[in-house]
Jmol script that loads the backbone (N, CA, C; Angstrom):
load data "model"
ATOM      1  N   MET A   1    -280.242 191.963 -91.162  1.00  0.00           N
ATOM      2  CA  MET A   1    -279.813 190.892 -92.068  1.00  0.00           C
ATOM      3  C   MET A   1    -278.858 189.813 -91.413  1.00  0.00           C
ATOM      4  N   ILE A   2    -277.847 190.302 -90.885  1.00  0.00           N
ATOM      5  CA  ILE A   2    -276.951 189.386 -90.247  1.00  0.00           C
ATOM      6  C   ILE A   2    -277.540 188.955 -88.916  1.00  0.00           C
ATOM      7  N   LEU A   3    -278.095 189.858 -88.169  1.00  0.00           N
ATOM      8  CA  LEU A   3    -278.739 189.577 -86.838  1.00  0.00           C
ATOM      9  C   LEU A   3    -280.217 189.645 -87.108  1.00  0.00           C
ATOM     10  N   PRO A   4    -281.055 189.135 -86.198  1.00  0.00           N
ATOM     11  CA  PRO A   4    -282.568 189.253 -86.348  1.00  0.00           C
ATOM     12  C   PRO A   4    -282.898 190.810 -86.173  1.00  0.00           C
ATOM     13  N   THR A   5    -284.008 191.088 -86.831  1.00  0.00           N
ATOM     14  CA  THR A   5    -284.565 192.543 -86.735  1.00  0.00           C
ATOM     15  C   THR A   5    -286.083 192.403 -86.684  1.00  0.00           C
ATOM     16  N   LYS A   6    -286.699 193.486 -86.748  1.00  0.00           N
ATOM     17  CA  LYS A   6    -288.237 193.525 -86.741  1.00  0.00           C
ATOM     18  C   LYS A   6    -288.771 192.721 -87.969  1.00  0.00           C
ATOM     19  N   ARG A   7    -288.069 192.815 -89.093  1.00  0.00           N
ATOM     20  CA  ARG A   7    -288.541 192.140 -90.385  1.00  0.00           C
ATOM     21  C   ARG A   7    -287.893 190.782 -90.629  1.00  0.00           C
ATOM     22  N   ILE A   8    -286.798 190.480 -89.953  1.00  0.00           N
ATOM     23  CA  ILE A   8    -286.144 189.186 -90.223  1.00  0.00           C
ATOM     24  C   ILE A   8    -286.140 188.465 -88.837  1.00  0.00           C
ATOM     25  N   SER A   9    -286.788 187.325 -88.989  1.00  0.00           N
ATOM     26  CA  SER A   9    -286.894 186.442 -87.808  1.00  0.00           C
ATOM     27  C   SER A   9    -285.500 185.869 -87.304  1.00  0.00           C
ATOM     28  N   SER A  10    -285.444 185.412 -86.107  1.00  0.00           N
ATOM     29  CA  SER A  10    -284.163 184.906 -85.660  1.00  0.00           C
ATOM     30  C   SER A  10    -283.714 183.606 -86.427  1.00  0.00           C
ATOM     31  N   SER A  11    -284.620 182.825 -86.825  1.00  0.00           N
ATOM     32  CA  SER A  11    -284.403 181.619 -87.683  1.00  0.00           C
ATOM     33  C   SER A  11    -283.857 181.904 -88.991  1.00  0.00           C
ATOM     34  N   ARG A  12    -284.211 183.127 -89.464  1.00  0.00           N
ATOM     35  CA  ARG A  12    -283.799 183.569 -90.844  1.00  0.00           C
ATOM     36  C   ARG A  12    -282.551 184.407 -90.990  1.00  0.00           C
ATOM     37  N   SER A  13    -282.078 184.847 -89.821  1.00  0.00           N
ATOM     38  CA  SER A  13    -280.898 185.696 -89.834  1.00  0.00           C
ATOM     39  C   SER A  13    -279.762 184.955 -90.386  1.00  0.00           C
ATOM     40  N   LEU A  14    -278.749 185.648 -90.906  1.00  0.00           N
ATOM     41  CA  LEU A  14    -277.678 185.004 -91.543  1.00  0.00           C
ATOM     42  C   LEU A  14    -276.798 184.201 -90.543  1.00  0.00           C
ATOM     43  N   LEU A  15    -276.684 184.710 -89.317  1.00  0.00           N
ATOM     44  CA  LEU A  15    -275.974 183.976 -88.311  1.00  0.00           C
ATOM     45  C   LEU A  15    -276.632 182.699 -87.957  1.00  0.00           C
ATOM     46  N   ALA A  16    -277.957 182.645 -87.811  1.00  0.00           N
ATOM     47  CA  ALA A  16    -278.757 181.440 -87.515  1.00  0.00           C
ATOM     48  C   ALA A  16    -278.557 180.377 -88.659  1.00  0.00           C
ATOM     49  N   VAL A  17    -278.673 180.881 -89.928  1.00  0.00           N
ATOM     50  CA  VAL A  17    -278.594 179.976 -91.047  1.00  0.00           C
ATOM     51  C   VAL A  17    -277.044 179.472 -91.146  1.00  0.00           C
ATOM     52  N   GLY A  18    -276.182 180.345 -90.878  1.00  0.00           N
ATOM     53  CA  GLY A  18    -274.791 180.013 -90.828  1.00  0.00           C
ATOM     54  C   GLY A  18    -274.533 178.833 -89.754  1.00  0.00           C
ATOM     55  N   GLY A  19    -275.191 178.968 -88.654  1.00  0.00           N
ATOM     56  CA  GLY A  19    -275.078 177.917 -87.530  1.00  0.00           C
ATOM     57  C   GLY A  19    -275.534 176.628 -88.001  1.00  0.00           C
ATOM     58  N   GLU A  20    -276.732 176.720 -88.734  1.00  0.00           N
ATOM     59  CA  GLU A  20    -277.260 175.416 -89.265  1.00  0.00           C
ATOM     60  C   GLU A  20    -276.237 174.841 -90.284  1.00  0.00           C
ATOM     61  N   ILE A  21    -275.642 175.628 -91.117  1.00  0.00           N
ATOM     62  CA  ILE A  21    -274.699 175.095 -92.082  1.00  0.00           C
ATOM     63  C   ILE A  21    -273.572 174.463 -91.320  1.00  0.00           C
ATOM     64  N   LEU A  22    -272.998 175.233 -90.285  1.00  0.00           N
ATOM     65  CA  LEU A  22    -271.863 174.549 -89.616  1.00  0.00           C
ATOM     66  C   LEU A  22    -272.061 173.209 -88.989  1.00  0.00           C
ATOM     67  N   LYS A  23    -273.419 173.015 -88.557  1.00  0.00           N
ATOM     68  CA  LYS A  23    -273.782 171.661 -87.994  1.00  0.00           C
ATOM     69  C   LYS A  23    -273.621 170.637 -89.037  1.00  0.00           C
ATOM     70  N   LEU A  24    -273.766 170.939 -90.294  1.00  0.00           N
ATOM     71  CA  LEU A  24    -273.733 169.938 -91.374  1.00  0.00           C
ATOM     72  C   LEU A  24    -272.298 169.706 -92.001  1.00  0.00           C
ATOM     73  N   LEU A  25    -271.388 170.629 -91.495  1.00  0.00           N
ATOM     74  CA  LEU A  25    -270.017 170.475 -92.045  1.00  0.00           C
ATOM     75  C   LEU A  25    -269.180 169.585 -91.196  1.00  0.00           C
ATOM     76  N   ASN A  26    -269.496 168.259 -91.110  1.00  0.00           N
ATOM     77  CA  ASN A  26    -268.700 167.277 -90.379  1.00  0.00           C
ATOM     78  C   ASN A  26    -267.476 166.815 -91.219  1.00  0.00           C
ATOM     79  N   ARG A  27    -267.548 167.058 -92.456  1.00  0.00           N
ATOM     80  CA  ARG A  27    -266.442 166.782 -93.401  1.00  0.00           C
ATOM     81  C   ARG A  27    -266.571 167.678 -94.592  1.00  0.00           C
ATOM     82  N   PRO A  28    -265.462 167.849 -95.364  1.00  0.00           N
ATOM     83  CA  PRO A  28    -265.566 168.810 -96.591  1.00  0.00           C
ATOM     84  C   PRO A  28    -266.676 168.334 -97.499  1.00  0.00           C
ATOM     85  N   LYS A  29    -267.428 169.373 -97.972  1.00  0.00           N
ATOM     86  CA  LYS A  29    -268.567 169.039 -98.909  1.00  0.00           C
ATOM     87  C   LYS A  29    -268.588 170.141-100.041  1.00  0.00           C
ATOM     88  N   SER A  30    -269.233 169.702-101.084  1.00  0.00           N
ATOM     89  CA  SER A  30    -269.516 170.626-102.210  1.00  0.00           C
ATOM     90  C   SER A  30    -270.719 171.502-101.879  1.00  0.00           C
ATOM     91  N   ILE A  31    -270.827 172.596-102.508  1.00  0.00           N
ATOM     92  CA  ILE A  31    -271.870 173.496-102.218  1.00  0.00           C
ATOM     93  C   ILE A  31    -273.166 172.888-102.562  1.00  0.00           C
ATOM     94  N   SER A  32    -273.319 172.210-103.615  1.00  0.00           N
ATOM     95  CA  SER A  32    -274.613 171.486-103.995  1.00  0.00           C
ATOM     96  C   SER A  32    -275.031 170.408-103.034  1.00  0.00           C
ATOM     97  N   LEU A  33    -274.081 169.591-102.565  1.00  0.00           N
ATOM     98  CA  LEU A  33    -274.361 168.702-101.562  1.00  0.00           C
ATOM     99  C   LEU A  33    -274.784 169.319-100.231  1.00  0.00           C
ATOM    100  N   LEU A  34    -274.033 170.339 -99.824  1.00  0.00           N
ATOM    101  CA  LEU A  34    -274.429 171.010 -98.508  1.00  0.00           C
ATOM    102  C   LEU A  34    -275.786 171.679 -98.670  1.00  0.00           C
ATOM    103  N   TRP A  35    -276.162 172.245 -99.777  1.00  0.00           N
ATOM    104  CA  TRP A  35    -277.441 172.746-100.014  1.00  0.00           C
ATOM    105  C   TRP A  35    -278.550 171.772 -99.917  1.00  0.00           C
ATOM    106  N   ALA A  36    -278.350 170.542-100.522  1.00  0.00           N
ATOM    107  CA  ALA A  36    -279.255 169.394-100.499  1.00  0.00           C
ATOM    108  C   ALA A  36    -279.398 168.983 -98.979  1.00  0.00           C
ATOM    109  N   GLU A  37    -278.350 168.786 -98.294  1.00  0.00           N
ATOM    110  CA  GLU A  37    -278.477 168.453 -96.959  1.00  0.00           C
ATOM    111  C   GLU A  37    -279.150 169.510 -96.019  1.00  0.00           C
ATOM    112  N   PHE A  38    -278.845 170.752 -96.342  1.00  0.00           N
ATOM    113  CA  PHE A  38    -279.541 171.817 -95.570  1.00  0.00           C
ATOM    114  C   PHE A  38    -280.979 171.765 -95.791  1.00  0.00           C
ATOM    115  N   LYS A  39    -281.446 171.613 -97.066  1.00  0.00           N
ATOM    116  CA  LYS A  39    -282.884 171.623 -97.384  1.00  0.00           C
ATOM    117  C   LYS A  39    -283.546 170.360 -96.672  1.00  0.00           C
ATOM    118  N   GLU A  40    -282.860 169.233 -96.652  1.00  0.00           N
ATOM    119  CA  GLU A  40    -283.373 168.050 -96.052  1.00  0.00           C
ATOM    120  C   GLU A  40    -283.422 168.089 -94.571  1.00  0.00           C
ATOM    121  N   ALA A  41    -282.440 168.803 -93.956  1.00  0.00           N
ATOM    122  CA  ALA A  41    -282.408 168.938 -92.428  1.00  0.00           C
ATOM    123  C   ALA A  41    -283.504 169.970 -92.070  1.00  0.00           C
ATOM    124  N   LYS A  42    -283.818 170.965 -92.912  1.00  0.00           N
ATOM    125  CA  LYS A  42    -284.769 171.951 -92.484  1.00  0.00           C
ATOM    126  C   LYS A  42    -286.135 171.339 -92.789  1.00  0.00           C
ATOM    127  N   GLY A  43    -286.416 170.506 -93.702  1.00  0.00           N
ATOM    128  CA  GLY A  43    -287.650 169.803 -94.005  1.00  0.00           C
ATOM    129  C   GLY A  43    -288.756 170.828 -94.153  1.00  0.00           C
ATOM    130  N   ASP A  44    -289.856 170.588 -93.368  1.00  0.00           N
ATOM    131  CA  ASP A  44    -291.009 171.700 -93.473  1.00  0.00           C
ATOM    132  C   ASP A  44    -290.708 173.022 -92.936  1.00  0.00           C
ATOM    133  N   ARG A  45    -289.654 173.074 -92.087  1.00  0.00           N
ATOM    134  CA  ARG A  45    -289.370 174.386 -91.495  1.00  0.00           C
ATOM    135  C   ARG A  45    -288.698 175.313 -92.640  1.00  0.00           C
ATOM    136  N   LEU A  46    -288.266 174.734 -93.735  1.00  0.00           N
ATOM    137  CA  LEU A  46    -287.694 175.514 -94.811  1.00  0.00           C
ATOM    138  C   LEU A  46    -288.821 176.488 -95.408  1.00  0.00           C
ATOM    139  N   ASN A  47    -289.997 175.951 -95.572  1.00  0.00           N
ATOM    140  CA  ASN A  47    -291.156 176.799 -96.063  1.00  0.00           C
ATOM    141  C   ASN A  47    -291.608 177.802 -95.019  1.00  0.00           C
ATOM    142  N   SER A  48    -291.487 177.451 -93.813  1.00  0.00           N
ATOM    143  CA  SER A  48    -292.050 178.424 -92.701  1.00  0.00           C
ATOM    144  C   SER A  48    -291.112 179.588 -92.563  1.00  0.00           C
ATOM    145  N   CYS A  49    -289.769 179.413 -92.719  1.00  0.00           N
ATOM    146  CA  CYS A  49    -288.879 180.543 -92.570  1.00  0.00           C
ATOM    147  C   CYS A  49    -288.265 180.995 -93.896  1.00  0.00           C
ATOM    148  N   TYR A  50    -288.594 180.307 -94.976  1.00  0.00           N
ATOM    149  CA  TYR A  50    -288.340 180.874 -96.343  1.00  0.00           C
ATOM    150  C   TYR A  50    -286.868 181.166 -96.526  1.00  0.00           C
ATOM    151  N   ILE A  51    -286.064 180.168 -96.536  1.00  0.00           N
ATOM    152  CA  ILE A  51    -284.646 180.231 -96.816  1.00  0.00           C
ATOM    153  C   ILE A  51    -284.368 179.903 -98.330  1.00  0.00           C
ATOM    154  N   THR A  52    -284.006 180.881 -99.152  1.00  0.00           N
ATOM    155  CA  THR A  52    -283.744 180.653-100.519  1.00  0.00           C
ATOM    156  C   THR A  52    -282.250 180.257-100.732  1.00  0.00           C
ATOM    157  N   TYR A  53    -281.877 179.796-101.944  1.00  0.00           N
ATOM    158  CA  TYR A  53    -280.541 179.521-102.334  1.00  0.00           C
ATOM    159  C   TYR A  53    -279.694 180.782-102.192  1.00  0.00           C
ATOM    160  N   ASP A  54    -280.202 181.901-102.478  1.00  0.00           N
ATOM    161  CA  ASP A  54    -279.479 183.203-102.416  1.00  0.00           C
ATOM    162  C   ASP A  54    -279.147 183.485-100.966  1.00  0.00           C
ATOM    163  N   TRP A  55    -280.026 183.210-100.058  1.00  0.00           N
ATOM    164  CA  TRP A  55    -279.816 183.536 -98.644  1.00  0.00           C
ATOM    165  C   TRP A  55    -278.830 182.511 -98.031  1.00  0.00           C
ATOM    166  N   PHE A  56    -278.816 181.303 -98.544  1.00  0.00           N
ATOM    167  CA  PHE A  56    -277.928 180.245 -98.173  1.00  0.00           C
ATOM    168  C   PHE A  56    -276.544 180.675 -98.552  1.00  0.00           C
ATOM    169  N   ILE A  57    -276.353 181.088 -99.780  1.00  0.00           N
ATOM    170  CA  ILE A  57    -274.989 181.585-100.286  1.00  0.00           C
ATOM    171  C   ILE A  57    -274.636 182.822 -99.523  1.00  0.00           C
ATOM    172  N   LEU A  58    -275.464 183.802 -99.221  1.00  0.00           N
ATOM    173  CA  LEU A  58    -275.119 184.824 -98.300  1.00  0.00           C
ATOM    174  C   LEU A  58    -274.559 184.426 -97.012  1.00  0.00           C
ATOM    175  N   SER A  59    -275.115 183.338 -96.418  1.00  0.00           N
ATOM    176  CA  SER A  59    -274.623 182.782 -95.091  1.00  0.00           C
ATOM    177  C   SER A  59    -273.294 182.280 -95.279  1.00  0.00           C
ATOM    178  N   LEU A  60    -273.088 181.509 -96.379  1.00  0.00           N
ATOM    179  CA  LEU A  60    -271.780 180.985 -96.665  1.00  0.00           C
ATOM    180  C   LEU A  60    -270.741 182.095 -96.756  1.00  0.00           C
ATOM    181  N   ASP A  61    -271.106 183.240 -97.398  1.00  0.00           N
ATOM    182  CA  ASP A  61    -270.206 184.355 -97.598  1.00  0.00           C
ATOM    183  C   ASP A  61    -269.898 184.881 -96.280  1.00  0.00           C
ATOM    184  N   LEU A  62    -270.785 185.017 -95.386  1.00  0.00           N
ATOM    185  CA  LEU A  62    -270.572 185.543 -94.100  1.00  0.00           C
ATOM    186  C   LEU A  62    -269.616 184.667 -93.308  1.00  0.00           C
ATOM    187  N   LEU A  63    -269.809 183.394 -93.346  1.00  0.00           N
ATOM    188  CA  LEU A  63    -268.878 182.444 -92.645  1.00  0.00           C
ATOM    189  C   LEU A  63    -267.484 182.457 -93.224  1.00  0.00           C
ATOM    190  N   TYR A  64    -267.316 182.647 -94.632  1.00  0.00           N
ATOM    191  CA  TYR A  64    -266.120 182.816 -95.131  1.00  0.00           C
ATOM    192  C   TYR A  64    -265.392 184.163 -94.782  1.00  0.00           C
ATOM    193  N   ILE A  65    -266.109 185.172 -94.755  1.00  0.00           N
ATOM    194  CA  ILE A  65    -265.576 186.523 -94.435  1.00  0.00           C
ATOM    195  C   ILE A  65    -265.021 186.513 -92.927  1.00  0.00           C
ATOM    196  N   ILE A  66    -265.708 185.878 -92.127  1.00  0.00           N
ATOM    197  CA  ILE A  66    -265.321 185.837 -90.731  1.00  0.00           C
ATOM    198  C   ILE A  66    -264.463 184.663 -90.397  1.00  0.00           C
ATOM    199  N   ARG A  67    -263.943 184.011 -91.415  1.00  0.00           N
ATOM    200  CA  ARG A  67    -262.882 182.912 -91.433  1.00  0.00           C
ATOM    201  C   ARG A  67    -263.335 181.735 -90.492  1.00  0.00           C
ATOM    202  N   ILE A  68    -264.586 181.272 -90.731  1.00  0.00           N
ATOM    203  CA  ILE A  68    -265.098 180.046 -90.062  1.00  0.00           C
ATOM    204  C   ILE A  68    -265.021 178.890 -91.055  1.00  0.00           C
ATOM    205  N   ILE A  69    -265.151 179.225 -92.313  1.00  0.00           N
ATOM    206  CA  ILE A  69    -264.986 178.078 -93.325  1.00  0.00           C
ATOM    207  C   ILE A  69    -263.981 178.499 -94.404  1.00  0.00           C
ATOM    208  N   ARG A  70    -263.558 177.497 -95.094  1.00  0.00           N
ATOM    209  CA  ARG A  70    -262.666 177.729 -96.208  1.00  0.00           C
ATOM    210  C   ARG A  70    -263.137 176.892 -97.414  1.00  0.00           C
ATOM    211  N   ILE A  71    -262.587 177.305 -98.639  1.00  0.00           N
ATOM    212  CA  ILE A  71    -263.095 176.503 -99.800  1.00  0.00           C
ATOM    213  C   ILE A  71    -261.783 176.107-100.463  1.00  0.00           C
ATOM    214  N   GLU A  72    -261.616 174.786-100.675  1.00  0.00           N
ATOM    215  CA  GLU A  72    -260.441 174.254-101.312  1.00  0.00           C
ATOM    216  C   GLU A  72    -260.931 173.226-102.344  1.00  0.00           C
ATOM    217  N   SER A  73    -260.507 173.284-103.551  1.00  0.00           N
ATOM    218  CA  SER A  73    -260.814 172.308-104.561  1.00  0.00           C
ATOM    219  C   SER A  73    -262.327 172.083-104.723  1.00  0.00           C
ATOM    220  N   GLY A  74    -263.072 173.180-104.549  1.00  0.00           N
ATOM    221  CA  GLY A  74    -264.502 173.074-104.755  1.00  0.00           C
ATOM    222  C   GLY A  74    -265.269 172.566-103.585  1.00  0.00           C
ATOM    223  N   ARG A  75    -264.583 172.385-102.460  1.00  0.00           N
ATOM    224  CA  ARG A  75    -265.253 171.725-101.220  1.00  0.00           C
ATOM    225  C   ARG A  75    -265.150 172.775-100.096  1.00  0.00           C
ATOM    226  N   ILE A  76    -266.132 172.802 -99.208  1.00  0.00           N
ATOM    227  CA  ILE A  76    -266.267 173.779 -98.120  1.00  0.00           C
ATOM    228  C   ILE A  76    -265.936 172.936 -96.837  1.00  0.00           C
ATOM    229  N   SER A  77    -265.030 173.525 -95.982  1.00  0.00           N
ATOM    230  CA  SER A  77    -264.738 172.754 -94.777  1.00  0.00           C
ATOM    231  C   SER A  77    -264.627 173.882 -93.654  1.00  0.00           C
ATOM    232  N   LYS A  78    -264.739 173.342 -92.386  1.00  0.00           N
ATOM    233  CA  LYS A  78    -264.739 174.243 -91.158  1.00  0.00           C
ATOM    234  C   LYS A  78    -263.221 174.511 -90.878  1.00  0.00           C
ATOM    235  N   LEU A  79    -262.921 175.727 -90.396  1.00  0.00           N
ATOM    236  CA  LEU A  79    -261.576 175.981 -89.948  1.00  0.00           C
ATOM    237  C   LEU A  79    -261.552 175.849 -88.373  1.00  0.00           C
ATOM    238  N   ILE A  80    -262.735 175.890 -87.704  1.00  0.00           N
ATOM    239  CA  ILE A  80    -262.658 175.746 -86.299  1.00  0.00           C
ATOM    240  C   ILE A  80    -263.228 174.400 -85.898  1.00  0.00           C
TER     241      ILE A  80
END
end "model"
wireframe off; spacefill off
backbone 0.3
color backbone group
């Protein structure tokens, strides 16, 4: 789940999705704006690797747990 396995492709692992999220965090953003930008950035690839909102939130949880992002006043920002 966090890393790719036989059943989870490398583009769908939580670390890969987290990396895509970090690319979009050039300034503090709300979760809804970040999700909209993530879907737009993925475009047609979103359907091919099937990233749901739940999977997106799990990736944010992972980034928060390993202290790469923080949440202040409803906005997500990078710590690194």
